C-alpha positions in Angstrom: 268.6 132.4 69.1 269.9 135.3 66.9 273.2 135.8 68.9 273.9 132.2 69.4 273.2 131.9 65.9 275.8 135.0 65.5 278.4 133.1 67.9 278.1 130.1 65.9 279.0 132.0 62.8 281.9 134.0 64.7 283.2 130.7 65.4 283.0 129.5 61.9 284.9 132.1 60.6 287.1 132.7 63.4 288.2 128.6 63.1 288.6 128.9 59.4 290.7 131.9 59.9 293.2 129.7 62.5 293.4 126.5 60.3 294.5 128.7 57.2 297.1 130.3 59.9 298.0 126.6 60.9 298.6 125.6 57.9 300.7 128.5 56.2 303.1 128.2 59.7 303.1 124.3 59.2 305.1 125.6 55.6 307.2 127.9 57.5 308.5 125.4 60.0 309.0 122.7 57.3 311.4 125.6 55.3 313.1 126.8 58.3 313.7 123.0 59.6 315.2 122.3 56.3 317.4 125.4 56.5 318.9 124.5 60.1 319.0 120.6 58.6 321.7 122.0 55.7 323.3 124.7 58.3 321.4 127.9 56.7 319.6 128.4 59.4 319.6 128.3 63.3 318.0 126.3 65.5 316.8 129.3 67.6 314.5 130.5 64.1 313.6 126.7 64.3 312.2 126.9 67.4 310.4 130.3 66.9 308.6 128.8 64.2 307.2 125.7 66.4 306.3 128.0 69.1 304.0 130.0 66.5 302.4 126.9 64.9 301.4 125.4 68.7 299.8 128.5 69.4 297.5 128.4 65.8 297.1 124.9 67.0 295.9 126.2 70.3 294.0 128.5 69.3 291.9 126.3 66.7 291.5 123.9 69.7 289.9 126.5 71.6 287.8 127.7 69.1 286.4 124.5 68.3 285.8 123.7 72.2 283.9 127.2 72.3 281.9 126.2 69.4 280.9 122.7 70.8 279.3 124.3 73.7 277.5 127.1 71.8 276.2 124.1 69.7 275.0 122.5 72.6 273.3 125.4 74.0 271.0 126.3 70.5 270.2 122.5 70.7 269.0 122.8 74.2 267.1 125.8 72.8 265.5 124.6 69.9 265.0 121.1 71.7 267.0 119.1 68.6 270.5 119.3 67.0 271.0 122.5 65.1 272.0 122.0 61.0 273.7 125.1 60.4 273.8 125.8 56.8 277.4 125.3 54.5 279.7 128.1 54.4 280.6 130.8 57.6 278.9 134.5 56.9 281.7 136.4 56.3 281.5 138.4 59.2 285.4 139.9 58.7 284.3 141.2 55.3 281.2 143.0 55.7 281.0 146.7 57.0 277.9 148.5 59.2 274.8 148.4 57.4 272.6 151.1 56.8 272.2 153.2 59.6 268.8 154.0 61.0 266.9 156.4 59.7 266.9 159.6 61.9 263.4 160.9 64.1 262.5 157.2 64.9 259.3 158.4 67.3 259.6 157.0 70.9 255.7 155.8 70.3 257.9 152.8 69.0 258.6 151.6 72.3 255.0 151.0 73.2 255.3 147.5 71.5 257.9 146.2 74.0 256.3 143.0 75.8 257.8 144.8 78.8 256.0 148.2 78.5 252.9 146.7 77.3 252.9 144.4 80.6 253.2 146.9 82.7 250.1 149.0 81.1 248.3 146.2 81.8 248.9 146.0 85.2 247.8 149.7 85.4 244.4 148.7 83.5 244.0 146.1 86.1 244.8 149.0 88.8 241.8 150.6 87.2 244.2 153.6 85.9 243.6 155.4 82.8 246.4 154.5 80.6 246.1 157.7 78.5 246.8 159.7 81.2 249.9 157.4 82.7 251.2 157.8 79.3 251.0 161.5 79.0 252.6 161.8 82.7 255.2 159.4 82.1 256.2 158.9 78.9 258.8 160.9 77.1 257.1 161.7 73.4 260.6 162.7 71.6 262.5 161.4 68.5 264.9 158.7 69.3 267.5 159.0 66.2 269.6 161.8 64.5 271.3 161.7 61.4 273.1 158.6 61.1 271.3 156.7 63.6 272.9 158.1 66.2 271.3 158.7 69.6 269.0 162.2 69.1 269.9 164.6 71.6 266.2 164.7 73.1 267.1 160.9 73.7 270.9 161.9 75.4 268.9 164.3 77.4 267.2 162.0 79.3 270.3 160.9 81.2 272.3 163.8 82.2 274.6 164.3 84.8 277.9 162.3 85.8 275.6 159.5 87.0 273.9 159.8 83.8 270.4 159.4 85.7 266.7 159.8 84.2 265.8 163.3 84.3 262.8 163.3 82.7 260.0 165.3 85.0 256.5 164.1 84.5 253.4 165.9 84.8 250.3 165.0 85.7 247.6 167.0 83.7 244.9 164.3 84.2 244.1 161.9 87.1 245.6 159.0 86.7 242.9 156.7 88.9 239.3 156.4 89.1 237.0 154.9 91.1 237.3 157.6 94.0 240.7 158.1 94.1 240.8 160.9 91.0 241.7 163.7 93.4 244.0 162.4 95.7 246.1 161.1 92.5 246.4 164.7 90.8 250.0 164.8 92.8 252.5 163.5 91.4 254.2 161.9 94.9 250.8 160.7 95.9 250.6 159.0 92.0 254.0 157.5 92.5 253.0 155.6 95.6 251.2 153.3 93.9 253.1 150.3 93.1 251.4 149.7 90.0 252.7 153.5 88.9 256.1 152.8 90.3 256.4 149.8 88.1 255.0 151.8 84.9 257.7 154.6 85.8 260.1 152.1 85.9 260.1 150.0 82.8 259.7 153.3 80.7 263.2 154.5 82.3 264.3 151.0 81.6 263.2 151.1 78.2 264.6 154.2 77.2 267.5 153.4 78.7 267.8 150.0 76.6 267.5 152.2 73.2 269.9 154.6 74.3 272.6 151.8 75.4 272.0 149.9 71.9 272.8 153.1 69.7 275.8 154.0 72.2 277.1 150.4 71.3 276.6 150.3 67.9 278.2 153.7 67.0 281.0 152.6 69.0 281.6 149.6 67.2 281.4 150.7 63.9 284.2 153.0 64.9 286.2 150.2 66.4 285.4 148.2 63.3 287.0 150.7 61.1 289.7 151.2 63.1 291.0 147.2 63.1 290.4 147.2 59.4 292.9 150.0 58.9 294.9 148.2 61.7 294.6 144.9 59.7 296.0 146.1 56.4 298.7 148.0 58.2 300.0 144.3 59.8 299.5 142.5 56.8 301.8 145.0 54.9 304.1 144.7 57.8 303.8 141.0 58.1 304.7 140.9 54.2 308.0 143.3 54.8 309.4 141.0 57.9 309.0 138.0 55.5 310.9 140.0 52.8 313.6 141.0 55.4 314.0 137.9 57.1 314.2 136.1 53.6 317.1 139.0 52.3 319.0 138.2 55.8 318.2 141.3 57.1 316.6 140.8 60.1 315.7 137.7 62.3 312.8 135.3 62.4 311.9 137.1 65.9 310.2 140.2 63.6 308.6 137.6 61.8 307.4 136.0 64.5 305.9 139.3 66.6 304.5 140.0 63.2 302.6 137.3 62.5 301.1 136.9 66.1 299.8 140.5 65.7 298.2 139.7 62.4 296.6 137.0 63.6 295.0 138.4 66.9 293.7 141.3 64.9 292.1 139.0 62.2 290.4 137.3 64.9 289.5 140.4 67.0 287.8 141.8 63.5 285.4 138.8 63.3 284.2 139.2 66.9 284.0 143.0 66.7 282.0 142.4 63.6 279.5 139.6 65.2 279.3 142.1 68.2 278.0 145.0 66.1 275.3 142.5 64.3 274.6 141.4 68.2 273.7 144.7 68.9 271.6 145.6 66.0 269.1 142.3 67.5 269.4 144.0 71.0 268.2 147.1 69.2 265.4 145.4 67.5 264.3 144.1 70.6 264.9 147.6 72.5 262.7 149.5 69.6 259.6 147.3 70.2 260.5 144.9 67.4 260.9 146.8 64.2 261.6 150.3 62.6 260.8 149.5 59.1 258.4 151.7 56.8 256.0 148.9 56.5 255.8 148.6 60.2 252.5 149.7 61.7 253.1 151.5 64.8 250.0 153.2 66.2 250.1 156.4 68.2 250.2 155.6 72.0 246.5 156.2 72.6 245.4 153.7 70.1 247.4 150.6 71.1 245.5 149.8 74.4 241.9 150.7 74.3 240.4 152.0 77.4 237.9 149.8 78.8 234.4 151.2 79.0 233.3 153.5 81.9 
């Protein structure tokens, strides 16, 4: 739902940008057509302006189509047509938000639905949850300064294959009911389906967090680069217009500058939507919250052991 909403806002802004571009290119075509009619311009310049205008109109039509598909998906999701608030969210004007605090504890992940479900399956198999967590759940910090992945988190995925490198250690038996001694051995414990499922779930949870943090860092850098590029292309387009107006260049230079500017404007909105979507993914990966007011009990308190 959140990603569909962000997509809707992306389409709003990209369509608004495309329509402004259409209006600007219509005016440019009007001027060049008039210049051609009075013998002050060439037919080539007029057709180049027509091409730019056609490209902008095609972009609007494609974006309108994509937005309609997204709205249909939203309607199916909520069971009725969705009324969006007026006014686009200015994705291209908003920079990366406040970074995550350093030192977020891995205990946050025990609140993930998949981890909770895996622990319930362990409990159904008469497993000791505290022992399973002690063995398979890395007790580390997830974030470093600036909200980047901590060295401890990166250390869980080492080597060229980025494979899981955490080595469990069984200090306590996982199972009771006559199976205590047999499951002091890690290789024997892993033969149990519930234990293997739990270990895979934990690995997936930490992988989700690591991937989301990397994605946010990379998207923030790409947004900064795109903004610098946009500023340069705006200046390039202004200078190209001046050079053409003063007869120092052809309209092809203007055409190239405007095309590159339009593509970068569109890409910046897409990047910003991607960055906000990565925040949604990170929120889910962390179990639904990181705020100071959120209460995340320590692992041994999240699921109480049944009375023996």
